[in-house]
N, C-alpha and C positions, 0 to 999 in steps of 0.2 A: 544499078545502071541498066538501061533498057536494052542496049545492044553493044557489041564490041566496038562499032563505029563511034558510039557516044563516048565510050571509055577512051578511045584514041583521041577524040577531040578534047576531052577534059585533060588528058595527060599532055597533049601538045600545048594547050593554053597554060597549064601549070608550069611547063618546062621552059616556055619562051615568052609568055605574056608579060606585059608591064605591070609591076606590082605597086599598088597604092595602099598606104596604111589607112585603116578605118578606125581602129581603136585597139585597146589592150584588154585581154581577159584578166580579171583581177584575182581569180582563184588560182591555186597552184603555186609551187615554189619556184618554177622557172618562168622566164618571160615568154609570154605567148600573145600573139597579135592576130586580130581579125583584119584581113586584107581583101582588096578587090583586085582581081587579075584580069587584065584586058588583053585579048589577042585578036588575030585575024579572023578567028572563027567564033568570036563572042566574048562574053565576060562572065566571070563567076566569083563567088566568095570562097575564101580559103583561110586556113589556119597556118600561120607562119611561126616557126620556132627557131630563132637564131641560135647558133652555137654560143655566141657571146652571152646569151641569157641563161645558160645552164648553170645551176648551182652545183658546186663541187660535191662529189659523192665519194665515200670511202671504198666502195666496191666496184664501181663502174668507171672505166677510164674517162678522163675529161674530153669533151668535144666529140663524143661518140653517139649521143642520144638521137641526133637527127638521122644518122644512118640506120639506127635500129628501127626508127619509125618506118623508113622505106623498106627495110628487110621484112617487117611485119606485113606490109602491103604485098610484097613479093610472095611471101608465104601463103597469104590468103588467096591470092590469084592462082598460085601453082597448085593449091589443093582444090581449087574450083569452088571455094566456099563464099567468096565475095562479101566478107565481113568488114574489111578495112577500106575506108574511102581511098580513092586514088591519091598517091603520095609520091613526091619527087624530092630530090635534092636541088637546091638552087645556090649557086655560088655568088649571085649578085643581088641578094636580098637587101632591103633598106637598112638592116643592121648587120649585114654581112652574111656569110654562108649559113644555111639552115635548111630545115625541111618545110615543105609546102604541101598541105593536105586539103583536099576538097572539104569545104564546110558542110556539115550535115545539118539539115533543117529538121531538127527534132526537139521535143520539149525536154530540156535538161532536168526538169523536176520529175519527169516520168522515168525513173531509173529502177535498177534491180530491186531495191528495198521496198518499192511500192508496186512492183509487178504483181499481177494476179497469178494464181496457181497455174492457170493455163499458159500464161506468158512465160513463167519460169520453166514450164515443162518443155519449152522449145530451145533451151539453152545448152543442151548436151553438146552440140557441135562447138559452141563457144568454149566450153570446158575442155574439150579435146584440143582445141586450138591453143588455149593458154598453157596446157601441159606440154605441147610440142614446142612452143616458143619460149617456155620457161618464164612466164610473165610474173615479175616480182611486184606488180602494182595494179592488180585488177580491182579497182574500186567500183562501188555501185554506180557512180556517175559516169563510168567509162563504158557502160552498156546502154545503148540507146535504141529506141524503136521509132522509126520514121512514121509519118502519117499514113504511108501506104503499107505499114506493117513490117517493113524490112528491118532486120536486125543489124545494127552497126556497132563495131567495137573500135574504140579510139584510145589514144594515149598509150603508145607502146615503146616509149623511150627506155624503160627498164625491163627489157627482154633480152633473151639470147645469151645470158651469162653462161659460162662453161660449167659453173657449179650450180647444183640444184637450189633454186631460190623461189619456187612457186609460192606466191602469196596472193590470195584471192578471197573475195567474199562469197563466191559461188561454190559451196561444197555440197550442194543438194544431191549430186550424182555420185558421190564417193562410193566406190566399191561396186557400182552397178555395171553390167556388161555394156561395152561400147557397141553400138549398132554396126552390123557388118558393112553397111554402105560407107560409114565413116572410116572403118578400118581399110577398106579397099582404096579410098582416097589417100589415106596415109601411106599405104603400100606403094601406090603409084608415085607419090611424092618422094618416098625414100629411094625408089629405083632411079629416079631422075637425079636426085641429090648425090647419090653414091657414084654416079658416072663421072665422066670428064667433060660433060657437055656444057651448054650455055647456062643452065640454071645454077650449077655449082660455081661457075665463074662469076655470075652476078652476085651470089652470096659472098664469095671471097672478096669482092670489091667493097662490101659493106661491113663485114664482120671479120674478126680474127679467125685464123685457121682452126684453132682449138674450139672456137664457138660453133663453127660449122660442123665439126666432128661431133661435138656434144649434142647438137640438134639431131643428127643422124642417130645417135645412140638413144635419144629420147623417143624417136620414132620407132626404133626397134623394140624398146621397152613397151610402148603402147601396143604394138602388134603381138608381143609375146604374152603380156598380161591380159590383154583384151578387156580390161576394166578401167573405169575412170579412177584416177589416183585418190588416195586418202591424204589428209593433211600430214605433212612431214613433221619432224622434230623442229623445235625452235618456234619461230613466230610465223604461222601459216596465213595470217591475215595482214592486209595492208593498213597503213595509218596515214591520214584518217580514212575511215572505211568508205566515205562518200567523196 
């Protein structure tokens, strides 16, 4: 986003604009739709994920994935990293309540598995982000580069579980030191999250209390270890990988 004002306009349109269905994305296990959202300040394309379209999961409570998408956007903004496209909850979607996220105009075929070595070298912040939100589903196709070079991270319905579930295709940085600038951002984020202010209240409206506490613990672990995590036991990769 070019400026805070443009973000405010996008969020206002996503939050109150009229939603028109354009089509359905055919990949993925959950129902996901491309929509057009028209508001007083313009029109934009967005990705709509209704709660009714969520497939049941054994480890994530039903009807919670949309809120996790919004929590990922909130985390990205609170860190100052601007990875996740603007995302809101809408109670009045065409198929009922769900998440609405700005559509990213990027080539879906240009994903992590075909990134150049130079492009992969810029993914350290994305790895830190996934460790913080406990992303259980970082597929190659969930990492996109826009035509202007901006890095976007999408599909965060399987994040923020209280138990460690980090599953990602990006293990290039395992064991390497986390840059001090990223640690400073995480430290500021933890200070805000640990207080009783607005940020904590916004997370508590989207996640269970134990999930918020677990995120704080993950932030403390990153600050203590100061290194990108290694793959854990079990299955550290998502399936399918793309």
